[in-house]
MISE-978965 format. One record per residue: residue number from 1; x, z, y of N, C-alpha, C in turn; residue in three letters. Coordinates in nm, 2 decimals. Atoms other than C-alpha are relative to their C-alpha. Last residue first. Layout:
<recs>
[rec NUM, [X, Z, Y], [X, Z, Y], [X, Z, Y], ALA]
...
</recs>
This chain:
<recs>
[rec 194, [0.11, -0.04, -0.08], [2.80, 8.00, 0.93], [0.05, 0.17, 0.13], UNK]
[rec 193, [0.01, -0.16, 0.10], [3.09, 7.87, 0.76], [-0.09, 0.04, 0.13], UNK]
[rec 192, [0.04, -0.13, -0.08], [3.10, 7.49, 0.78], [-0.05, 0.13, -0.04], UNK]
[rec 191, [0.10, -0.11, 0.05], [3.32, 7.27, 0.52], [-0.04, 0.10, 0.16], UNK]
[rec 190, [-0.10, -0.10, 0.01], [3.49, 6.95, 0.66], [-0.14, 0.10, -0.02], UNK]
[rec 189, [0.08, -0.08, -0.05], [3.37, 6.56, 0.61], [0.07, 0.13, -0.01], UNK]
[rec 188, [-0.09, -0.11, -0.03], [3.59, 6.27, 0.58], [-0.11, 0.10, 0.02], UNK]
[rec 187, [0.00, -0.04, -0.11], [3.42, 5.93, 0.41], [0.04, 0.17, 0.02], UNK]
[rec 186, [-0.03, -0.14, 0.02], [3.47, 5.86, 0.06], [0.04, 0.03, 0.16], UNK]
[rec 185, [0.03, -0.10, 0.17], [3.24, 5.59, -0.06], [0.10, 0.09, 0.05], UNK]
[rec 184, [0.12, -0.06, -0.03], [3.29, 5.42, 0.32], [-0.03, 0.07, -0.12], UNK]
[rec 183, [0.01, -0.11, -0.10], [3.68, 5.43, 0.32], [-0.14, 0.04, -0.01], UNK]
[rec 182, [-0.04, -0.13, 0.05], [3.68, 5.25, -0.01], [-0.04, 0.11, 0.09], UNK]
[rec 181, [0.11, -0.03, 0.11], [3.43, 4.98, 0.13], [0.08, 0.16, -0.06], UNK]
[rec 180, [0.10, -0.05, -0.04], [3.69, 4.96, 0.46], [-0.11, 0.05, -0.11], UNK]
[rec 179, [0.09, 0.11, -0.04], [3.97, 4.85, 0.22], [-0.14, 0.09, 0.04], UNK]
[rec 178, [-0.07, 0.09, -0.06], [4.34, 5.01, 0.17], [-0.13, -0.11, 0.06], UNK]
[rec 177, [0.05, 0.10, 0.05], [4.26, 5.37, 0.11], [0.06, -0.12, 0.06], UNK]
[rec 176, [0.01, -0.01, 0.18], [4.46, 5.70, 0.14], [-0.06, -0.10, -0.07], UNK]
[rec 175, [-0.14, 0.05, 0.06], [4.55, 5.62, 0.50], [-0.01, 0.02, -0.13], UNK]
[rec 174, [-0.03, 0.10, -0.05], [4.22, 5.65, 0.69], [0.14, -0.03, -0.09], UNK]
[rec 173, [0.10, 0.10, 0.02], [4.10, 5.92, 0.50], [0.02, -0.14, 0.04], UNK]
[rec 172, [0.03, 0.01, 0.15], [4.40, 6.14, 0.51], [-0.08, -0.11, -0.05], UNK]
[rec 171, [-0.13, 0.06, 0.05], [4.40, 6.10, 0.88], [0.02, -0.06, -0.15], UNK]
[rec 170, [0.01, 0.09, -0.03], [4.08, 6.24, 0.90], [0.07, -0.13, 0.01], UNK]
[rec 169, [0.08, 0.08, 0.11], [4.12, 6.49, 0.68], [-0.02, -0.14, 0.05], UNK]
[rec 168, [-0.08, 0.07, 0.15], [4.42, 6.58, 0.90], [-0.07, -0.06, -0.12], UNK]
[rec 167, [-0.02, -0.13, 0.08], [4.21, 6.64, 1.24], [0.07, -0.08, -0.14], UNK]
[rec 166, [0.13, 0.01, 0.13], [4.30, 6.40, 1.49], [0.03, 0.09, -0.11], UNK]
[rec 165, [-0.04, 0.15, 0.11], [4.54, 6.47, 1.79], [-0.13, 0.00, -0.13], UNK]
[rec 164, [-0.10, 0.10, -0.07], [4.44, 6.66, 2.13], [0.06, -0.09, -0.13], UNK]
[rec 163, [-0.13, 0.02, 0.04], [4.15, 6.81, 2.01], [0.10, -0.11, 0.05], UNK]
[rec 162, [-0.06, 0.11, -0.04], [3.84, 6.90, 2.20], [0.10, 0.01, -0.09], UNK]
[rec 161, [-0.14, 0.00, -0.02], [3.63, 7.16, 1.98], [0.02, -0.13, 0.06], UNK]
[rec 160, [-0.04, -0.04, -0.11], [3.26, 7.24, 1.98], [0.15, -0.07, 0.05], UNK]
[rec 159, [-0.15, -0.09, 0.05], [3.19, 7.01, 1.62], [0.04, 0.05, 0.18], UNK]
[rec 158, [-0.11, 0.03, -0.10], [2.83, 6.89, 1.71], [0.09, 0.10, 0.02], UNK]
[rec 157, [-0.05, -0.09, -0.09], [2.66, 6.98, 1.38], [0.08, -0.12, 0.12], UNK]
[rec 156, [-0.06, 0.07, -0.08], [2.44, 6.85, 1.10], [0.07, 0.07, 0.12], UNK]
[rec 155, [-0.07, -0.04, 0.04], [2.32, 7.15, 0.85], [0.11, -0.13, 0.07], UNK]
[rec 154, [-0.04, -0.15, 0.03], [2.00, 7.06, 0.86], [0.14, -0.03, -0.04], UNK]
[rec 153, [0.02, -0.06, 0.14], [1.92, 6.72, 0.99], [0.05, 0.12, 0.02], UNK]
[rec 152, [0.16, -0.06, 0.04], [1.88, 6.64, 1.37], [-0.01, 0.07, -0.13], UNK]
[rec 151, [0.00, -0.07, 0.11], [2.23, 6.58, 1.56], [-0.17, 0.06, -0.01], UNK]
[rec 150, [0.07, -0.13, 0.01], [2.14, 6.25, 1.75], [0.06, 0.12, -0.07], UNK]
[rec 149, [0.13, -0.10, 0.08], [2.38, 6.00, 1.71], [-0.03, 0.11, 0.01], UNK]
[rec 148, [0.08, 0.12, 0.13], [2.57, 5.67, 1.91], [-0.11, 0.10, -0.07], UNK]
[rec 147, [-0.05, 0.05, 0.09], [2.61, 5.93, 2.23], [-0.07, -0.07, -0.12], UNK]
[rec 146, [0.08, 0.09, 0.10], [2.45, 5.94, 2.54], [0.08, -0.06, -0.08], UNK]
[rec 145, [0.00, 0.08, 0.11], [2.57, 6.23, 2.75], [-0.08, -0.06, -0.06], UNK]
[rec 144, [0.10, 0.01, 0.15], [2.44, 6.29, 3.08], [0.10, -0.04, -0.10], UNK]
[rec 143, [0.00, -0.15, 0.12], [2.69, 6.38, 3.33], [-0.05, -0.02, -0.12], UNK]
[rec 142, [-0.04, -0.16, 0.00], [2.83, 6.10, 3.31], [-0.11, 0.02, 0.16], UNK]
[rec 141, [0.13, -0.13, -0.10], [2.62, 5.84, 3.24], [0.08, 0.09, 0.03], UNK]
[rec 140, [-0.06, -0.07, -0.06], [2.87, 5.58, 2.96], [-0.08, 0.05, 0.15], UNK]
[rec 139, [-0.03, 0.04, -0.13], [2.68, 5.45, 2.68], [0.06, 0.09, 0.11], UNK]
[rec 138, [-0.06, -0.09, -0.07], [2.57, 5.49, 2.33], [0.08, -0.06, 0.14], UNK]
[rec 137, [-0.05, 0.04, -0.12], [2.30, 5.29, 2.19], [0.08, 0.08, 0.10], UNK]
[rec 136, [-0.12, -0.06, 0.00], [2.25, 5.29, 1.79], [0.03, -0.07, 0.17], UNK]
[rec 135, [0.03, -0.16, 0.02], [1.92, 5.19, 1.64], [0.13, 0.11, 0.05], UNK]
[rec 134, [0.16, -0.07, -0.03], [2.02, 4.84, 1.67], [-0.01, 0.12, -0.07], UNK]
[rec 133, [0.07, 0.07, 0.09], [2.39, 4.81, 1.70], [-0.13, -0.01, 0.00], UNK]
[rec 132, [0.13, -0.04, -0.03], [2.64, 4.98, 1.95], [-0.07, -0.14, -0.10], UNK]
[rec 131, [0.07, 0.14, 0.01], [2.99, 5.03, 1.87], [-0.14, 0.02, -0.01], UNK]
[rec 130, [0.03, 0.02, 0.15], [3.18, 5.37, 1.79], [-0.02, -0.16, 0.00], UNK]
[rec 129, [-0.02, 0.13, -0.01], [3.27, 5.40, 2.16], [0.00, -0.07, -0.13], UNK]
[rec 128, [0.04, 0.08, 0.14], [3.11, 5.73, 2.21], [0.04, -0.14, -0.06], UNK]
[rec 127, [0.07, 0.16, -0.04], [3.15, 5.94, 2.54], [0.08, -0.06, -0.18], UNK]
[rec 126, [-0.03, 0.07, 0.06], [3.22, 6.34, 2.60], [-0.07, -0.18, -0.01], UNK]
[rec 125, [0.12, 0.04, 0.03], [3.25, 6.48, 2.91], [-0.01, -0.12, -0.13], UNK]
[rec 124, [0.00, 0.05, 0.10], [3.48, 6.77, 2.98], [-0.14, -0.08, -0.05], UNK]
[rec 123, [-0.06, -0.06, 0.11], [3.48, 6.87, 3.33], [0.02, -0.12, -0.11], UNK]
[rec 122, [0.11, -0.02, 0.10], [3.21, 6.69, 3.54], [0.06, 0.13, -0.11], UNK]
[rec 121, [0.15, -0.04, -0.03], [3.37, 6.66, 3.85], [-0.10, 0.01, -0.07], UNK]
[rec 120, [-0.01, -0.11, -0.08], [3.74, 6.63, 3.77], [-0.15, 0.03, 0.07], UNK]
[rec 119, [0.01, 0.09, -0.13], [3.65, 6.39, 3.46], [0.00, 0.14, 0.11], UNK]
[rec 118, [0.02, -0.10, -0.13], [3.82, 6.48, 3.16], [-0.03, -0.04, 0.12], UNK]
[rec 117, [-0.09, 0.02, -0.14], [3.75, 6.27, 2.88], [-0.02, 0.11, 0.07], UNK]
[rec 116, [0.02, -0.08, -0.14], [3.59, 6.35, 2.54], [0.09, -0.02, 0.10], UNK]
[rec 115, [-0.15, -0.05, -0.05], [3.66, 6.14, 2.21], [-0.12, 0.05, 0.12], UNK]
[rec 114, [0.01, 0.04, -0.14], [3.46, 6.02, 1.94], [0.03, 0.07, 0.07], UNK]
[rec 113, [-0.12, -0.02, -0.09], [3.48, 6.06, 1.55], [-0.05, -0.06, 0.14], UNK]
[rec 112, [0.03, 0.09, -0.05], [3.18, 6.14, 1.28], [0.12, -0.01, 0.13], UNK]
[rec 111, [-0.07, 0.02, -0.13], [3.27, 6.34, 0.99], [-0.04, -0.12, 0.11], UNK]
[rec 110, [-0.20, 0.05, -0.04], [3.09, 6.31, 0.71], [-0.01, 0.05, 0.11], UNK]
[rec 109, [-0.01, 0.02, -0.12], [2.75, 6.47, 0.51], [0.16, -0.07, 0.01], UNK]
[rec 108, [-0.13, -0.08, -0.08], [2.60, 6.45, 0.20], [0.03, -0.01, 0.10], UNK]
[rec 107, [-0.13, 0.06, 0.06], [2.35, 6.56, 0.20], [0.03, -0.14, -0.06], UNK]
[rec 106, [-0.07, -0.13, 0.08], [2.03, 6.60, 0.45], [0.16, -0.08, -0.09], UNK]
[rec 105, [0.09, -0.10, 0.06], [1.81, 6.33, 0.54], [0.08, 0.12, -0.08], UNK]
[rec 104, [0.05, -0.02, -0.09], [2.02, 6.05, 0.76], [-0.11, 0.14, 0.00], UNK]
[rec 103, [0.14, 0.07, 0.00], [2.16, 5.90, 0.47], [-0.11, 0.04, 0.10], UNK]
[rec 102, [-0.01, 0.14, 0.02], [2.50, 5.99, 0.60], [-0.09, -0.06, -0.05], UNK]
[rec 101, [0.03, 0.06, 0.14], [2.42, 6.30, 0.75], [0.03, -0.12, -0.05], UNK]
[rec 100, [0.09, 0.04, 0.02], [2.62, 6.42, 1.02], [0.02, -0.04, -0.13], UNK]
[rec 99, [0.07, -0.01, 0.16], [2.89, 6.64, 1.12], [-0.12, -0.08, -0.01], UNK]
[rec 98, [0.10, -0.06, 0.02], [3.01, 6.54, 1.50], [0.01, 0.03, -0.17], UNK]
[rec 97, [0.08, 0.05, 0.06], [3.39, 6.51, 1.64], [-0.17, 0.07, -0.07], UNK]
[rec 96, [0.12, -0.08, 0.07], [3.58, 6.52, 1.91], [-0.08, -0.04, -0.11], UNK]
[rec 95, [0.09, 0.06, 0.14], [3.90, 6.38, 2.00], [-0.09, 0.09, 0.01], UNK]
[rec 94, [-0.03, -0.07, 0.14], [4.06, 6.44, 2.36], [-0.10, -0.09, -0.10], UNK]
[rec 93, [0.04, 0.00, 0.09], [4.17, 6.27, 2.69], [-0.01, 0.04, -0.13], UNK]
[rec 92, [-0.01, -0.09, 0.12], [4.31, 6.34, 3.00], [-0.08, -0.05, -0.09], UNK]
[rec 91, [0.07, -0.08, 0.01], [4.35, 6.02, 3.22], [-0.04, 0.06, -0.10], UNK]
[rec 90, [-0.02, -0.10, -0.07], [4.68, 5.90, 3.32], [-0.16, 0.07, 0.01], UNK]
[rec 89, [0.04, -0.03, -0.14], [4.63, 5.57, 3.26], [-0.05, 0.10, 0.05], UNK]
[rec 88, [-0.10, 0.10, -0.07], [4.81, 5.56, 2.93], [-0.04, -0.04, 0.15], UNK]
[rec 87, [-0.15, -0.08, -0.04], [4.61, 5.87, 2.87], [0.08, -0.08, 0.05], UNK]
[rec 86, [0.06, -0.09, -0.10], [4.29, 5.62, 2.87], [0.12, 0.10, 0.08], UNK]
[rec 85, [0.01, 0.07, -0.12], [4.42, 5.33, 2.67], [-0.02, 0.10, 0.11], UNK]
[rec 84, [-0.12, 0.06, -0.08], [4.56, 5.60, 2.41], [0.00, -0.09, 0.15], UNK]
[rec 83, [-0.11, -0.12, -0.05], [4.25, 5.81, 2.40], [0.13, -0.08, 0.00], UNK]
[rec 82, [0.05, -0.05, -0.14], [4.04, 5.49, 2.35], [0.07, 0.11, 0.07], UNK]
[rec 81, [-0.02, 0.13, -0.08], [4.25, 5.34, 2.06], [-0.05, 0.09, 0.10], UNK]
[rec 80, [-0.16, 0.00, -0.04], [4.22, 5.68, 1.88], [0.06, -0.10, 0.07], UNK]
[rec 79, [-0.01, -0.08, -0.11], [3.85, 5.70, 1.93], [0.15, 0.04, 0.02], UNK]
[rec 78, [0.03, 0.02, -0.09], [3.86, 5.37, 1.74], [-0.01, 0.09, 0.12], UNK]
[rec 77, [-0.14, 0.04, -0.04], [4.04, 5.49, 1.46], [-0.04, -0.06, 0.12], UNK]
[rec 76, [-0.10, -0.09, -0.02], [3.79, 5.75, 1.40], [0.12, -0.05, 0.13], UNK]
[rec 75, [0.02, -0.09, -0.15], [3.47, 5.54, 1.48], [0.11, 0.09, 0.02], UNK]
[rec 74, [0.09, -0.06, -0.01], [3.62, 5.29, 1.19], [-0.01, 0.09, 0.13], UNK]
[rec 73, [-0.03, -0.15, 0.03], [3.82, 5.03, 1.31], [-0.10, 0.08, -0.03], UNK]
[rec 72, [0.05, -0.09, 0.09], [3.90, 4.66, 1.41], [0.01, 0.16, -0.07], UNK]
[rec 71, [0.16, 0.01, -0.06], [4.04, 4.45, 1.65], [-0.07, 0.07, -0.09], UNK]
[rec 70, [0.09, 0.05, 0.10], [4.35, 4.42, 1.42], [-0.12, -0.02, 0.09], UNK]
[rec 69, [-0.07, 0.13, 0.03], [4.66, 4.42, 1.67], [-0.13, -0.03, -0.08], UNK]
[rec 68, [0.00, 0.11, -0.12], [4.44, 4.69, 1.88], [0.07, -0.15, -0.07], UNK]
[rec 67, [0.12, 0.04, -0.04], [4.37, 4.89, 1.60], [-0.05, -0.09, 0.08], UNK]
[rec 66, [0.02, 0.07, 0.08], [4.69, 4.90, 1.47], [-0.12, -0.04, 0.04], UNK]
[rec 65, [-0.10, 0.12, 0.00], [4.84, 5.03, 1.82], [-0.04, -0.09, -0.14], UNK]
[rec 64, [0.08, 0.09, -0.09], [4.56, 5.32, 1.82], [0.09, -0.16, 0.00], UNK]
[rec 63, [-0.08, 0.00, -0.12], [4.72, 5.42, 1.48], [-0.07, -0.08, 0.11], UNK]
[rec 62, [0.02, -0.15, -0.03], [4.41, 5.47, 1.20], [0.12, -0.01, 0.14], UNK]
[rec 61, [-0.10, 0.02, -0.10], [4.34, 5.09, 1.06], [0.00, 0.15, 0.06], UNK]
[rec 60, [0.03, -0.13, 0.00], [4.19, 5.00, 0.72], [0.08, 0.04, 0.15], UNK]
[rec 59, [-0.05, -0.10, 0.08], [4.28, 4.65, 0.70], [-0.09, 0.12, 0.05], UNK]
[rec 58, [-0.15, -0.06, 0.07], [4.00, 4.53, 0.65], [0.11, -0.05, 0.12], UNK]
[rec 57, [-0.15, 0.07, -0.05], [3.66, 4.42, 0.80], [0.13, 0.08, -0.03], UNK]
[rec 56, [-0.05, 0.05, 0.17], [3.28, 4.44, 0.64], [0.15, -0.05, 0.04], UNK]
[rec 55, [-0.06, 0.14, 0.04], [3.17, 4.41, 1.00], [0.07, -0.06, -0.11], UNK]
[rec 54, [0.10, 0.07, -0.04], [2.97, 4.73, 1.05], [0.04, -0.16, -0.03], UNK]
[rec 53, [0.15, 0.02, 0.09], [3.16, 4.89, 0.83], [-0.05, -0.08, 0.04], UNK]
[rec 52, [-0.02, 0.03, 0.14], [3.50, 4.83, 1.02], [-0.09, -0.04, -0.06], UNK]
[rec 51, [0.05, -0.09, 0.08], [3.34, 4.82, 1.38], [0.04, 0.00, -0.19], UNK]
[rec 50, [0.10, 0.00, 0.09], [3.49, 4.57, 1.58], [-0.02, 0.12, -0.09], UNK]
[rec 49, [-0.06, -0.07, 0.13], [3.70, 4.65, 1.88], [-0.11, 0.01, -0.08], UNK]
[rec 48, [-0.08, 0.08, 0.05], [3.55, 4.45, 2.18], [0.06, 0.02, -0.13], UNK]
[rec 47, [0.09, 0.15, 0.02], [3.22, 4.63, 2.27], [0.08, -0.12, -0.08], UNK]
[rec 46, [0.17, 0.01, 0.07], [3.28, 5.00, 2.22], [-0.03, -0.16, -0.02], UNK]
[rec 45, [-0.01, -0.02, 0.14], [3.68, 4.94, 2.31], [-0.11, -0.03, -0.08], UNK]
[rec 44, [-0.10, 0.08, 0.05], [3.64, 4.76, 2.61], [0.03, 0.03, -0.13], UNK]
[rec 43, [0.09, 0.13, 0.00], [3.34, 4.93, 2.73], [0.10, -0.12, -0.08], UNK]
[rec 42, [0.10, -0.03, 0.12], [3.52, 5.24, 2.71], [-0.05, -0.09, -0.06], UNK]
[rec 41, [-0.06, -0.01, 0.09], [3.80, 5.10, 2.93], [-0.07, 0.01, -0.13], UNK]
[rec 40, [-0.08, 0.14, 0.04], [3.57, 4.96, 3.18], [0.09, 0.02, -0.15], UNK]
[rec 39, [0.08, 0.09, 0.09], [3.42, 5.30, 3.17], [0.00, -0.11, 0.00], UNK]
[rec 38, [0.05, -0.05, 0.13], [3.70, 5.49, 3.22], [-0.11, -0.09, -0.09], UNK]
[rec 37, [-0.13, 0.06, 0.04], [3.84, 5.29, 3.50], [-0.05, 0.06, -0.17], UNK]
[rec 36, [0.04, 0.14, 0.00], [3.50, 5.33, 3.70], [0.07, -0.07, -0.15], UNK]
[rec 35, [0.13, 0.05, 0.07], [3.49, 5.66, 3.65], [-0.02, -0.12, 0.00], UNK]
[rec 34, [-0.03, -0.01, 0.14], [3.86, 5.72, 3.77], [-0.14, 0.00, -0.13], UNK]
[rec 33, [0.12, -0.05, 0.06], [3.83, 5.52, 4.04], [-0.03, 0.03, -0.10], UNK]
[rec 32, [0.01, -0.17, -0.10], [4.17, 5.44, 4.18], [-0.09, 0.06, 0.00], UNK]
[rec 31, [-0.11, -0.15, 0.07], [4.22, 5.22, 3.90], [-0.01, 0.11, 0.08], UNK]
[rec 30, [-0.02, -0.10, -0.13], [3.90, 4.99, 4.03], [0.10, 0.15, -0.05], UNK]
[rec 29, [0.08, -0.09, -0.01], [3.92, 4.75, 3.69], [0.05, 0.06, 0.15], UNK]
[rec 28, [0.16, 0.08, -0.01], [4.08, 4.41, 3.60], [-0.12, 0.09, 0.04], UNK]
[rec 27, [0.01, 0.10, -0.10], [4.42, 4.57, 3.66], [-0.10, -0.03, 0.02], UNK]
[rec 26, [-0.01, -0.03, -0.12], [4.36, 4.87, 3.47], [-0.01, -0.07, 0.13], UNK]
[rec 25, [0.16, -0.04, -0.05], [4.24, 4.70, 3.19], [0.03, 0.08, 0.11], UNK]
[rec 24, [0.07, 0.12, -0.02], [4.57, 4.48, 3.19], [-0.17, 0.02, 0.05], UNK]
[rec 23, [-0.02, 0.02, -0.13], [4.76, 4.82, 3.23], [-0.08, -0.11, 0.05], UNK]
[rec 22, [0.09, -0.10, -0.07], [4.58, 4.95, 2.92], [0.05, -0.01, 0.11], UNK]
[rec 21, [0.13, 0.01, 0.04], [4.67, 4.64, 2.71], [-0.08, 0.08, 0.12], UNK]
[rec 20, [0.08, 0.12, -0.08], [4.98, 4.64, 2.82], [-0.10, -0.05, -0.01], UNK]
[rec 19, [-0.07, -0.06, -0.17], [5.09, 5.01, 2.71], [-0.07, -0.11, 0.07], UNK]
[rec 18, [0.08, -0.10, -0.04], [4.91, 4.94, 2.38], [0.00, 0.03, 0.18], UNK]
[rec 17, [0.12, 0.06, -0.03], [5.10, 4.64, 2.34], [-0.10, 0.08, 0.04], UNK]
[rec 16, [0.02, 0.06, -0.12], [5.43, 4.82, 2.42], [-0.11, -0.07, -0.04], UNK]
[rec 15, [-0.01, 0.14, 0.07], [5.35, 5.12, 2.17], [-0.01, -0.13, 0.10], UNK]
[rec 14, [-0.16, 0.05, -0.01], [5.44, 5.41, 2.40], [-0.02, -0.11, -0.05], UNK]
[rec 13, [0.02, 0.07, -0.11], [5.02, 5.43, 2.39], [0.14, -0.03, 0.04], UNK]
[rec 12, [-0.11, 0.03, -0.06], [5.07, 5.59, 2.04], [0.01, -0.14, 0.12], UNK]
[rec 11, [0.03, 0.05, -0.15], [4.78, 5.76, 1.99], [0.10, -0.02, 0.11], UNK]
[rec 10, [0.08, 0.07, -0.02], [4.84, 5.79, 1.62], [-0.05, -0.03, 0.11], UNK]
[rec 9, [-0.01, 0.13, 0.11], [5.19, 5.88, 1.63], [-0.13, -0.09, -0.02], UNK]
[rec 8, [-0.01, -0.06, 0.08], [5.15, 6.08, 1.98], [0.01, -0.11, -0.15], UNK]
[rec 7, [0.02, 0.12, 0.10], [5.16, 5.97, 2.33], [0.01, 0.09, -0.12], UNK]
[rec 6, [-0.13, 0.06, 0.11], [5.11, 6.26, 2.54], [-0.07, -0.09, -0.09], UNK]
[rec 5, [-0.05, 0.11, -0.08], [4.78, 6.31, 2.82], [0.15, -0.07, -0.04], UNK]
[rec 4, [0.12, 0.11, 0.02], [4.57, 6.54, 2.62], [0.05, -0.13, 0.11], UNK]
[rec 3, [0.03, 0.06, 0.15], [4.84, 6.75, 2.50], [-0.08, -0.11, 0.02], UNK]
[rec 2, [-0.12, 0.07, 0.06], [4.98, 6.79, 2.87], [-0.05, -0.03, -0.12], UNK]
[rec 1, [0.04, 0.15, 0.05], [4.63, 6.92, 3.00], [0.08, -0.09, -0.04], UNK]
</recs>
């Protein structure tokens, strides 16, 4: 579990602002109860950090500390902040991805970023702090998952891996463009193999 509890370049809970926010969130929740602390931190990222595309916000963020500083991020960046805040509180957290249709009915496809948290009584449990809006309602209800998007269209997939670090294609997408609309026009994707 060490890799899912470690700080890194993009999950930088060793940054003073991230560490302070993690402590504040723990102080305002029942820090002895993993479920309640996870729920509290999840709600903070889901509800208080704005999704860049939904709110048409810049700058494009990738590091957890930048997401916190600017209060905005794409789903991928929000998952980096959620991982950082949970890891800072000793809760093993990884990154997960779905491959979804951009339009909902086939190509083109893109990745969607979310998290998996390790809950002792349930194992790895996926949570999605993307941000709710009409038609999108992600919740924290272990052991049942309540993700933002169901996998429906052909070639959509729940990628099964739990990653300790962001995929390189995600980092490239978030570091190659200056504005939210440039990222929106160039959403990252991966090739699936049968």
